[in-house]
GUKOL-820012 format. One line per 10 residues: number of its first residue (from 1); for each residue z, x, y of C-alpha. Coordinates in Angstrom, 1 decimal. Layout:
NUM	Z X Y  ...;
END
This chain:
1	4.7 -23.3 -23.1  2.2 -25.5 -25.0  -0.4 -24.2 -27.5  -3.4 -22.8 -25.5  -5.7 -23.1 -28.7  -4.4 -27.4 -29.2  -5.2 -28.0 -25.5  -8.9 -29.7 -24.7  -10.8 -26.6 -23.7  -10.7 -27.0 -20.0;
11	-14.1 -26.8 -17.8  -15.2 -23.3 -17.9  -15.2 -20.6 -14.5  -19.6 -19.5 -14.5  -19.2 -15.7 -13.7  -22.3 -13.1 -13.4  -24.9 -15.7 -12.0  -28.3 -14.3 -11.5  -29.0 -12.1 -8.7  -30.9 -14.1 -5.5;
21	-30.4 -17.0 -8.0  -27.9 -19.3 -6.1  -25.2 -20.3 -8.6  -23.8 -23.7 -9.3  -20.8 -24.6 -7.1  -17.4 -25.5 -8.9  -15.7 -28.2 -8.1  -14.0 -28.0 -4.6  -14.1 -28.3 -0.9  -18.1 -27.4 0.7;
31	-18.0 -24.3 2.1  -20.8 -23.1 4.8  -20.6 -19.3 3.1  -20.9 -18.6 -0.4  -17.4 -18.0 -2.2  -17.3 -15.5 -4.7  -13.9 -14.3 -6.6  -13.0 -11.3 -8.0  -10.1 -11.0 -10.9  -8.7 -7.6 -12.5;
41	-6.2 -8.4 -15.2  -4.3 -5.0 -16.2  -1.8 -3.2 -18.5  0.5 -4.9 -15.6  -1.0 -6.9 -12.9  -2.7 -9.6 -12.7  -4.8 -9.7 -9.2  -7.3 -11.8 -7.8  -9.5 -12.2 -4.3  -11.9 -15.3 -3.3;
51	-13.7 -14.0 -0.4  -17.1 -14.9 1.7  -19.1 -12.5 2.8  -19.4 -11.2 6.9  -22.0 -9.5 8.9  -21.3 -6.1 7.3  -18.1 -7.0 4.9  -16.6 -9.6 3.4  -13.4 -11.8 4.6  -10.9 -12.5 1.9;
61	-9.8 -15.9 2.2  -7.5 -16.2 -0.9  -5.3 -13.7 -2.7  -2.7 -13.9 -5.8  -0.9 -11.0 -7.6  1.5 -11.1 -10.2  2.7 -8.7 -12.8  2.7 -10.3 -16.0  2.6 -6.5 -18.2  0.4 -7.5 -20.1;
71	0.1 -4.2 -21.7  4.0 -4.0 -22.6  5.0 -2.2 -25.6  1.5 -0.5 -26.1  3.2 2.3 -25.7  4.6 2.3 -28.9  2.5 0.0 -31.0  -1.3 -1.5 -31.2  -0.4 -5.1 -30.1  -0.6 -7.6 -27.1;
81	3.0 -9.1 -27.8  3.1 -13.0 -27.4  5.4 -12.9 -24.6  3.4 -11.2 -22.4  0.1 -13.2 -23.3  1.8 -16.3 -22.1  2.8 -14.6 -19.0  -0.5 -13.7 -18.2  -1.9 -17.1 -19.7  0.1 -18.7 -16.8;
91	-1.1 -16.7 -14.1  -4.6 -16.6 -15.4  -4.0 -20.5 -14.7  -3.2 -20.2 -11.4  -5.9 -18.0 -10.6  -8.3 -20.8 -12.0  -6.9 -23.5 -9.7  -7.8 -20.9 -6.9  -10.8 -20.3 -7.7  -11.6 -23.8 -8.3;
101	-9.5 -24.9 -4.9  -11.6 -22.6 -2.6  -15.1 -23.6 -4.4  -15.9 -20.4 -6.3  -19.4 -20.3 -6.4  -19.7 -16.8 -8.0  -17.0 -14.5 -10.1  -16.3 -11.9 -12.1  -13.0 -11.6 -14.3  -12.3 -8.4 -16.0;
111	-9.5 -6.8 -18.2  -8.8 -3.2 -18.5  -7.0 -0.8 -20.9  -4.6 -3.3 -22.2  -7.3 -4.9 -23.5  -9.3 -2.2 -24.8  -6.3 -0.8 -26.8  -4.8 -3.6 -28.1  -6.0 -4.9 -31.6  -5.5 -8.5 -30.9;
121	-7.4 -8.1 -27.2  -10.8 -10.3 -28.5  -8.1 -12.5 -29.7  -6.6 -12.5 -26.4  -9.7 -13.0 -24.6  -10.6 -15.8 -26.6  -7.7 -17.5 -26.4  -8.0 -17.3 -22.7  -11.1 -18.4 -22.7  -10.7 -21.7 -25.2;
131	-7.4 -22.3 -23.1  -7.9 -21.4 -19.2  -11.6 -22.0 -19.1  -11.9 -18.3 -17.5  -14.6 -15.7 -19.4  -12.9 -12.4 -18.9  -14.6 -9.4 -19.8  -13.2 -6.2 -21.1  -14.9 -3.6 -19.3  -15.5 0.2 -20.6;
141	-13.5 3.0 -18.9  -16.9 4.3 -16.9  -17.2 1.1 -15.5  -13.7 1.1 -14.4  -13.6 4.1 -12.6  -16.9 2.9 -10.9  -15.5 0.0 -9.4  -12.4 1.8 -8.5  -15.0 4.4 -6.5  -17.1 1.4 -5.1;
151	-13.7 -0.6 -3.7  -12.2 3.0 -1.9  -15.2 5.0 -0.9  -15.6 3.5 2.8  -12.4 5.3 3.0  -13.1 8.9 2.6  -13.4 11.2 5.7  -17.0 11.2 6.5  -16.6 15.1 7.5  -15.5 15.9 3.9;
161	-17.9 17.4 1.6  -15.8 16.7 -1.4  -13.4 13.7 -2.1  -11.5 13.3 -5.2  -10.7 9.6 -5.7  -7.8 8.6 -8.3  -6.8 4.5 -9.5  -3.2 5.1 -11.2  -3.2 1.9 -13.4  -0.7 0.5 -15.9;
171	-2.2 1.8 -19.3  -4.9 4.4 -17.6  -5.8 6.2 -14.5  -9.0 6.7 -13.5  -9.9 9.9 -11.2  -13.4 10.7 -10.3  -15.2 14.0 -7.7  -17.4 12.7 -5.0  -19.8 14.7 -3.2  -18.6 13.5 0.6;
181	-21.1 11.2 2.4  -23.1 13.7 4.5  -24.2 15.6 1.7  -25.5 12.3 -0.4  -25.5 9.5 2.5  -26.9 6.9 -0.4  -24.7 3.6 0.5  -23.9 3.2 -3.1  -21.0 5.8 -3.8  -21.6 5.6 -7.3;
191	-24.1 7.6 -6.6  -22.3 10.4 -5.3  -20.0 10.7 -8.3  -19.9 14.3 -9.8  -17.8 13.8 -12.9  -15.3 11.3 -13.5  -12.9 10.7 -16.5  -10.7 7.8 -17.8  -6.6 8.7 -18.7  -5.2 7.1 -21.1;
201	-2.1 7.1 -19.3  -0.5 5.0 -16.8  2.4 3.7 -15.6  3.5 1.5 -17.9  2.5 3.5 -21.3  4.3 6.6 -19.9  7.6 4.9 -18.5  7.9 3.3 -22.3  7.6 6.9 -23.8  9.9 8.9 -21.3;
211	12.1 6.0 -19.9  11.5 4.6 -16.4  15.0 3.5 -15.8  17.1 6.6 -15.0  14.5 9.5 -14.5  15.9 13.2 -14.3  14.5 16.2 -12.5  13.6 17.7 -16.2  12.6 14.1 -17.7  10.0 14.0 -14.3;
221	8.8 17.1 -14.8  7.8 16.0 -18.9  5.8 13.3 -17.8  4.0 15.9 -14.9  3.1 18.2 -18.3  2.2 14.9 -20.9  -0.1 14.0 -17.5  -1.7 17.1 -16.8  -2.6 18.1 -20.4  -4.5 15.2 -20.1;
231	-6.1 15.7 -16.7  -7.0 19.7 -17.5  -10.4 18.3 -19.1  -11.5 17.0 -16.0  -9.5 19.5 -13.9  -11.9 22.3 -15.4  -14.9 20.0 -14.7  -13.9 19.6 -10.9  -12.5 22.8 -10.7  -14.7 23.3 -7.0;
241	-13.8 20.1 -5.7  -11.1 21.0 -3.5  -12.6 23.9 -2.5  -15.2 22.3 -0.3  -15.0 21.8 3.5  -12.2 18.7 4.7  -11.2 18.2 0.9  -8.8 15.6 0.4  -7.1 13.2 -2.0  -7.9 9.5 -1.4;
251	-5.4 7.3 -4.4  -5.2 4.1 -4.7  -2.4 1.9 -6.8  1.0 0.4 -6.4  2.2 4.2 -6.5  0.5 5.3 -3.5  1.0 2.6 -1.4  4.8 2.5 -2.3  5.0 6.1 -1.4  3.4 5.2 2.4;
261	5.6 2.5 2.6  8.6 4.9 1.9  6.8 7.3 4.4  6.6 4.6 6.9  10.4 3.5 6.5  9.2 -0.1 6.1  11.5 -3.1 6.2  9.1 -5.3 4.2  5.5 -4.1 2.5  2.8 -4.4 5.5;
271	-1.1 -3.9 3.9  -2.2 -3.4 8.0  -0.4 -0.8 8.0  -0.7 0.9 4.9  -4.3 0.5 4.2  -6.1 3.7 5.4  -2.9 5.4 6.0  -3.8 9.1 5.9  -0.7 11.2 4.5  0.1 15.2 4.7;
281	1.0 16.9 1.6  4.6 17.6 2.7  5.2 14.1 3.7  4.1 12.9 0.1  6.6 15.5 -1.5  8.9 14.3 0.2  8.4 10.7 -0.2  8.5 11.9 -4.1  11.4 13.8 -3.9  13.7 11.1 -2.1;
291	12.7 8.2 -5.1  13.6 11.1 -7.5  17.0 10.6 -5.3  17.5 6.7 -6.3  19.2 4.9 -9.0  17.1 2.0 -11.0  19.5 -0.7 -8.5  18.6 1.0 -5.5  14.6 0.7 -6.4  14.8 -2.6 -7.1;
301	16.6 -3.3 -4.3  14.2 -2.1 -1.9  11.6 -4.8 -0.9  8.6 -2.7 -0.8  9.0 -2.0 -4.7  11.0 -4.8 -6.2  12.9 -4.9 -9.5  9.5 -5.7 -11.6  8.0 -2.5 -10.5  11.5 -0.6 -10.1;
311	11.3 1.1 -14.0  7.6 2.0 -13.3  7.1 3.7 -9.7  8.5 7.0 -11.1  6.1 7.6 -13.9  3.5 6.5 -11.0  4.8 9.7 -8.6  4.4 11.5 -12.0  0.5 10.9 -12.4  0.4 11.6 -8.7;
321	2.3 14.9 -8.9  0.0 16.2 -11.9  -3.0 15.3 -9.8  -1.6 16.8 -6.7  -1.2 20.2 -8.3  -4.5 20.1 -9.9  -6.2 19.5 -6.5  -4.2 20.7 -4.2  -4.8 19.0 -0.6  -3.5 19.2 3.0;
331	-3.5 15.4 3.1  -4.0 12.2 1.1  -5.6 9.1 2.3  -3.6 5.6 0.7  -5.8 3.2 0.1  -4.6 -0.8 -0.3  -7.7 -1.5 -2.5  -9.6 -0.5 -5.7  -11.3 -2.8 -8.2  -11.3 -6.1 -7.0;
341	-12.9 -5.1 -3.7  -15.4 -3.2 -5.8  -16.8 -6.2 -8.1  -16.9 -7.9 -4.6  -19.1 -5.6 -3.0  -21.2 -5.0 -6.3  -21.9 -9.3 -6.8  -22.8 -9.5 -3.0  -24.9 -6.3 -3.3  -27.0 -8.2 -6.1;
351	-27.1 -11.1 -4.4  -29.0 -9.6 -1.3  -25.9 -11.3 1.0  -26.0 -8.8 3.8  -30.0 -9.1 3.7  -29.8 -13.0 4.8  -30.0 -14.2 8.2  -27.7 -17.1 7.6  -24.2 -14.4 7.3  -23.3 -13.6 10.8;
END
């Protein structure tokens, strides 16, 4: 792969245009409605959504997702390694091309735990800026937690007086306790947050410490115990959450969507069937038990898991199990949405797109 810093710097993607001011469009085809882009660069995945506003939300017009494992090795080291950086830079180039092709007028591009932890995280951001033309913003843990809430809160049961939302990532896990919409009808769900935390543990870092290829039940319990210890301070602050009427858990991540796909016995992953699915507590237990009974090759051959995630999914199940034990609930709602949707909602809300008569 060519040296990024030696290449001529490409034109840069504009991000963070001021609210209520028309941003300068990028090269690309003209669109009747403004196109927005949200890019979430996590410890494991690089994900992009491009959308245009509709009357009361947005419509996705393009998307991209690739497992890059940017945080590979961070469980035992403090640096992003060169192979991971090169994989990630290549994925970001694809994202930039998609944004140009779609004529994106405003974008928000964030990096999370891997770049927060790595001593060369800032150098990586500068390399991306110079070599790819994207301005990555390393967001703090509170911002990440609030974005997860913004992206998922619409799936909360309107009758629930209390909800715990969580996002299991590659390097960290965000969790928040929300009042129900009936108790606090604010249109901004972050105003309903009563407590939040960002646990410094995710599927990549946990699997690297404990092993993810062949996981015994004893190894699994060791992972659950590690997560439970990190979760304990939040569980203490949010102890009353699970006692509220109609309480439920609401989760987003590859872990929970995989469990949903296993429960539905899907031959291939179908987002429309997974996003918004309600699962009974016993069904979640069965899905985790079934995964614990599989070998690495079986998980890799499952099209809803794949080779890139086969060694990570049981670490994710351990994080989920620790959350379930801390907050017992008869039901879990599955979200195939998260930070990117939160970024899009925030940008469109700031720009006042839903108050404009032009949006139909």
